[in-house]
Phi, psi and omega in degrees: 000135188244126183224132175225172177126171180278132173220157182266129174292122190269351174200158174309138181220139176273144176219167179246126182291132178260131356270355189301319172097006180275152179266146179223163178251129172256120183288143170316143173096337179289140178268132171232163178252121177285124178252335182209142166212087181232144172071015177090016173220164184233138169258126175242160171249123182274168173297341172285347185100356186284132162273132185219161180250135184240127174294144181302334179293347186250016186301333183295331174295340173272000185081016183250165178280128180296142172290130177260135177288142180294141176294134180292139177284141174286353184228147182300151164304125180103341183279158174265190181273004183281176188277337181272125180292139173278164174298155178285135173277097183301324180295314178298316176298311181301321177297323186289323177300315180299317175301322179288323177295329181285353173264010174258126183247137169303131182285350176263332182231149187274054176229143181273162191298335182286302186295342179277349180084021185278347179270113177268331181201149171220119182242138170239127187238117182291153180214172183307313183261349183165186181268147163267132183246133179237120187232131169254120179232162177226186175239172183282343181209139176304332183273003178292125179284349186280347185310308176300323178300306179287333172292318178293325173295314177299310178302312182302314188290320181287321184303328180286349187288141167304137183082356178266136178241330174217151184224129167227124174240120183254135170279122179236164187231001175229126002281157181290150179286143171212168189302338177302333186283346181288147178288164172298324168305315174302319184290321180292321179297322186267359173088018182264000191267000000 
C-alpha cells in the first residue's frame, strides 16, 4: 500500500535517518510528510528536512493502524497433522523466504530489495527442527547506513516463517552492486526501461 501526505505525530517515535542509519526521536506534535509506505515501513520527511524510516510497528504514531506481525506457525512447512514431524519442504521455505524478501523496500525508492538486485544468494538447509536460512545481500553503496536496518528487517521477517529454525543474513560487498543487477520491473519503475 502506498500512502503519502502530511500527518501529525501522535506520540514520540524513534526513526532511522536515511541513508545515514542513525536513530532519531521524532517528538509528539511534529508534522511529517509520508513519502512512501511500502513493505510495512514508512519513509517520512521531518520539518528539519531529514528523510527517516519509521517501522510499521510504530504506525500508530503516524495516526495509522500498526502493522501486526503474523503469528508463527506451530508446524513446519510440509508437515502433516500427525504427531511425528515431517521433513521440511525446503522448496516451500525458499519460496516463502523470497516472498518475504520482496516485501522489504528500499526506503528511498519504491522498489523491493529483490528487484533492486540486492539479494545475492538464498540458501535453505534442512535440519531436524526446521530449516536454516542463509541470505547474502548487499547495499547499493558501501557507505549506506541502512544495511543493518534492512538486514534486521530481513532476519525478523524470515524468522517468523513456518519451517524456519535459524536465520543468518550477511551483508556482502563482493561483487559490488551495480544497476545491471536490477530486474526489468525495477528498471521500469525507476524510468530506466
